[in-house]
C-alpha positions in Angstrom: 123.3 144.9 101.1 126.7 147.3 99.7 129.5 146.6 101.7 127.8 144.0 104.1 128.1 140.2 105.0 126.6 138.2 107.5 128.4 136.8 110.5 126.9 133.6 109.8 125.5 133.3 106.1 122.8 130.4 106.7 121.8 131.6 110.4 121.8 135.3 110.6 121.0 138.2 108.0 122.1 141.6 108.9 125.3 141.2 110.9 127.9 143.3 109.4 131.3 142.1 109.1 133.4 143.4 106.2 132.9 145.1 102.7 135.1 142.9 100.9 133.5 139.8 101.2 129.7 140.5 100.0 130.4 137.9 97.3 129.4 135.4 100.2 125.7 136.3 100.3 125.9 135.8 96.5 127.2 132.3 97.0 125.0 131.4 99.7 121.8 132.6 97.6 123.1 130.4 95.0 123.5 127.2 97.4 120.1 127.8 98.5 118.8 127.4 95.3 120.4 124.1 94.6 119.1 122.9 97.9 115.6 123.5 96.7 116.3 122.0 93.5 118.5 119.2 94.7 115.1 117.9 96.4 113.0 118.5 93.7 115.7 116.6 91.1 115.2 113.7 94.2 111.3 113.7 93.9 111.4 113.4 90.4 113.9 110.8 89.7 117.5 111.4 90.8 118.9 109.4 93.5 118.5 110.1 97.5 115.3 109.7 99.7 112.3 112.4 100.4 108.8 113.1 102.1 107.7 111.9 99.0 108.8 111.2 95.4 107.6 109.8 92.0 110.7 108.3 90.1 110.7 108.7 86.7 112.2 105.3 84.6 113.7 106.9 81.3 117.4 106.4 81.5 117.8 109.3 79.2 116.8 111.7 81.8 118.2 109.5 85.3 121.9 110.0 83.8 121.7 114.1 84.0 119.5 114.0 87.2 121.9 111.4 89.0 124.9 113.8 87.7 123.3 117.0 89.2 122.2 115.4 92.4 125.7 113.6 92.6 127.7 117.1 92.2 125.3 119.0 94.8 126.0 117.0 97.0 129.7 116.7 96.6 130.0 120.4 98.0 127.2 122.4 98.5 126.4 121.2 102.5 130.5 120.7 103.2 130.6 124.4 101.6 127.2 125.7 103.6 129.6 124.2 107.0 132.8 126.3 105.8 131.1 129.4 105.4 129.1 129.2 108.7 132.9 128.3 110.3 134.5 130.8 108.5 132.4 133.6 110.9 131.5 131.5 113.3 135.3 132.7 114.6 134.6 136.6 114.2 131.3 136.2 116.1 132.5 134.2 119.1 135.7 137.1 119.5 132.9 139.7 119.0 130.2 138.3 121.6 132.6 136.4 123.8 131.3 133.0 124.8 128.7 132.9 126.9 126.4 135.5 124.4 127.7 133.9 121.6 126.6 130.5 123.0 123.1 132.0 123.9 122.7 133.1 120.3 123.4 130.2 118.9 120.9 128.0 121.2 118.2 130.8 119.9 119.5 130.9 116.2 119.5 127.4 115.8 117.4 125.6 118.7 114.6 127.7 118.3 114.4 126.6 114.6 114.8 122.8 115.1 112.1 122.9 118.0 109.7 124.3 115.4 110.5 122.3 112.6 110.2 118.8 114.7 106.8 119.4 117.0 105.2 122.1 114.2 106.6 121.7 110.7 107.4 118.2 110.1 103.7 116.8 111.3 102.3 119.0 108.7 104.7 117.9 106.2 103.4 114.0 106.9 100.2 115.1 106.8 99.9 116.6 103.7 101.5 113.2 102.1 99.1 110.8 104.4 96.3 112.9 103.3 96.9 113.8 99.8 99.6 111.1 98.1 98.3 108.3 100.5 94.5 109.0 100.3 93.7 109.0 103.7 90.6 111.4 104.1 91.3 112.3 108.1 91.3 115.9 109.3 94.7 116.9 111.0 93.8 116.6 114.7 93.0 112.8 113.8 95.8 112.3 112.4 98.5 114.0 115.4 96.8 111.0 117.4 98.7 108.7 115.9 101.6 110.6 114.8 105.2 109.8 115.5 107.9 110.4 115.8 108.0 113.7 117.5 111.6 114.1 117.3 112.3 114.5 113.6 114.5 117.7 112.5 114.0 116.8 108.4 116.6 118.8 106.5 117.3 120.6 109.8 119.9 118.3 110.2 122.1 120.6 109.1 121.4 123.0 111.8 121.2 120.3 114.4 124.7 119.4 113.2 125.9 123.4 113.0 124.8 124.0 116.6 126.4 120.8 118.1 130.0 121.9 115.9 129.6 125.6 117.2 129.1 124.5 120.9 132.4 121.9 120.7 133.9 125.2 119.0 133.2 127.0 122.3 134.3 124.3 124.4 137.4 124.5 122.8 138.1 128.0 122.5 137.2 127.9 126.0 139.8 124.9 126.8 142.5 127.1 124.7 141.7 130.3 125.9 142.9 131.5 122.2 143.0 135.1 121.7 145.0 135.9 118.8 143.5 138.3 116.1 143.1 137.2 112.3 145.3 138.3 110.1 146.0 137.7 106.2 147.6 134.7 105.2 148.9 132.3 102.8 146.6 130.3 100.7 147.2 126.9 100.6 148.7 125.6 97.5 147.2 123.2 94.6 149.5 120.5 95.9 148.2 120.9 99.4 144.1 121.6 98.5 144.7 118.1 96.1 146.1 116.5 99.3 143.3 117.4 101.5 140.8 116.4 99.2 142.3 112.8 98.9 142.6 113.0 102.5 138.8 113.7 102.7 138.3 110.7 99.9 139.9 108.1 102.0 138.4 109.0 105.2 134.9 109.0 103.3 135.7 105.5 102.0 136.7 104.0 105.6 133.8 105.6 107.3 131.5 104.5 104.4 132.7 101.0 104.9 130.9 101.0 108.6 128.1 103.6 107.6 126.9 103.6 103.8 125.7 106.5 102.3 122.2 106.6 102.7 122.6 105.0 106.6 120.8 107.7 109.0 121.5 108.3 112.5 118.0 108.5 114.2 116.6 111.1 115.4 119.0 113.5 114.7 119.5 112.6 110.6 122.9 112.8 110.6 124.2 110.6 107.3 127.5 109.5 109.0 128.6 109.0 105.7 129.2 112.6 104.7 130.8 113.9 107.9 134.1 113.7 107.5 133.6 116.1 104.9 131.4 118.0 106.8 133.9 117.8 110.2 136.7 118.8 108.3 135.5 121.8 105.9 133.6 123.6 109.4 137.3 123.1 110.8 139.2 124.6 107.7 136.6 127.4 107.8 137.9 128.1 111.5 141.5 127.8 110.0 140.2 129.6 106.6 139.0 132.6 109.4 142.4 133.3 110.8 144.4 133.4 107.7 141.1 135.5 105.8 141.6 133.8 103.1 138.4 134.6 101.5 140.0 138.1 101.0 142.8 136.9 99.2 141.3 133.7 97.3 142.2 134.6 93.2 140.7 134.9 90.4 143.3 132.8 89.2 143.1 129.7 91.3 139.6 130.2 90.6 139.6 129.3 86.9 142.3 126.7 87.5 139.9 124.7 89.8 137.1 125.4 87.5 138.6 124.0 84.8 139.4 120.9 86.8 135.9 120.8 88.1 134.7 120.4 84.2 137.4 117.3 83.8 135.9 115.5 86.7 132.1 115.9 85.7 133.0 115.7 81.9 135.2 113.0 81.9 135.6 110.9 85.0 131.9 110.9 85.8 131.0 108.9 82.1 133.8 106.9 83.1 132.3 106.0 86.7 129.0 105.4 85.2 130.8 103.1 82.2 132.3 101.0 84.7 128.8 100.7 86.3 127.3 99.5 83.3 129.9 97.0 82.2 130.3 95.6 86.2 126.8 95.4 86.4 127.5 97.1 90.0 124.3 97.9 91.7 124.2 101.4 92.9 124.8 100.2 96.7 127.8 99.4 96.1 128.9 102.8 95.6 127.3 103.8 98.8 130.1 102.2 101.4 130.4 98.6 102.5 133.7 98.7 101.9 133.4 98.0 98.0 136.2 99.0 95.3 133.4 100.9 93.8 132.7 103.0 97.0 136.6 104.0 96.6 136.1 105.3 93.5 133.2 107.4 93.7 134.5 108.6 97.4 137.6 109.9 95.4 135.1 111.3 92.4 133.0 113.3 95.0 135.7 114.8 97.4 137.9 116.0 94.3 134.8 117.5 92.8 133.8 119.0 95.9 136.9 120.5 97.0 137.5 122.0 93.4 134.0 123.0 92.9 134.1 125.0 96.1 137.3 126.8 95.4 136.4 127.3 92.1 133.3 129.2 93.4 135.3 130.9 95.6 137.9 132.6 93.6 135.7 133.3 90.5 132.7 134.6 92.4 135.4 137.2 94.5 136.3 138.5 91.1 133.3 138.6 89.4 130.0 138.5 91.9 131.3 140.6 94.5 128.8 143.5 94.5 124.8 143.3 95.4 121.6 144.7 94.1 118.5 145.4 96.1 116.9 142.1 94.9 119.7 139.7 95.7 120.0 141.5 98.9 116.6 140.5 99.7 117.2 137.0 98.4 120.3 136.9 100.6 117.7 137.6 103.9 115.7 135.0 103.2 117.7 132.1 102.9 117.9 130.8 106.5 113.8 130.9 106.1 113.8 129.3 102.8 116.0 126.5 103.9 113.7 126.1 106.6 110.3 126.0 105.1 110.9 124.9 101.0 110.2 121.5 102.0 106.3 122.7 103.1 106.5 124.4 99.6 108.3 121.5 97.6 105.7 118.9 99.1 102.9 121.1 98.5 103.6 121.8 95.4 104.2 118.1 94.5 100.8 117.0 95.9 99.1 119.8 93.1 100.7 118.2 90.2 100.3 114.5 91.2 97.3 113.8 89.8 98.7 115.0 86.6 99.0 112.2 83.9 102.4 113.0 83.2 105.9 111.3 83.4 108.0 112.4 86.5 110.3 114.3 84.4 108.1 116.3 82.8 106.6 117.4 86.2 110.3 118.5 87.2 110.5 120.9 84.5 107.1 123.0 86.3 107.9 122.4 89.8 111.4 123.0 90.0 111.3 127.1 88.9 108.0 127.5 91.1 109.6 125.6 94.2 112.5 128.1 94.1 110.4 131.0 93.4 107.3 130.1 96.0 110.3 129.4 98.5 112.0 132.6 98.8 108.5 133.7 98.4 107.5 132.6 101.1 111.2 133.0 103.2 110.6 136.9 102.0 107.6 137.8 103.8 108.6 135.3 106.8 111.8 137.2 107.6 109.8 140.5 107.7 107.8 139.5 110.8 108.9 140.8 114.0 109.2 137.8 116.1 110.1 135.3 112.9 113.5 138.0 111.7 115.0 138.2 115.3 115.4 134.5 115.1 115.9 133.8 111.4 
């Protein structure tokens, strides 16, 4: 996909916008791989919930697994919202309100319906049949299946659709038609202040809605939504200033060094504090605990620093694309939708193996990534499917 990028890096694959930011497609592939690995790590020991889990009990393995999951959570979904919003602006002005809204409803709404009514029951049945050992047919299982409204991993798509519709309403209300033009990047001080604001906001929200609290049936973890909303809004601002065309390699390297400090130095400090204070993991999730404030600061600073580092470095070092990466990029939305099917199937396949879950992770993780992209690449070749995803 030389000289090409997508209008919405999560929900489209062939609309071109500019030849100068192809590195975003490459970052989209990386983020999608992290999504698959994130859920695989949770399956075998990392903190978090998933359809099926086999948690290892070895502390030496749990620590790096926890670090991997926590680092991912600090930035990858927020980064998806930022990228999607960045290209939402240009897509809206190109298509205008009515066509843009219909397009969003089709590309986001249809996958939501498919996942909830078709894929979600299949995923639940796989676990019910092969993990829990209930020997019944799929048809018999459906007779007692509930709930039918379950977006699963597509909570992100539901949120993106909601944000997009709110964006349309705001644009129609204020009738903004000013074209985008090269602007000025925020200073390091402004970026740090932005991260601090997110940390404090997240802490306050988590005092009411701790991490892990889920808004049913849409699946929103409101404890993370301060970052998601802010980065979607920032993506619109960044689009108007064309920040992705001017973010510098120097800035990227500087923030990469700050990321290293957050992960290599501060995360072990936080873990040490947890041990010496004998703090349960729940105290880091919210409910007004001081540990929650500490963790929110680490999380938001780490996440924002990673995003800036990736943008600056990838623009300089990863702004070209092979045919293989083009195909990978085209398949990412399909991978996002169908990777639970691949991962759960592999988990069921490896379940009878009498080995520690950490060992299973070493086999399932690469197979889940390869299998998800192989399936996604096949699906986007189907005429009716590729028109939507």
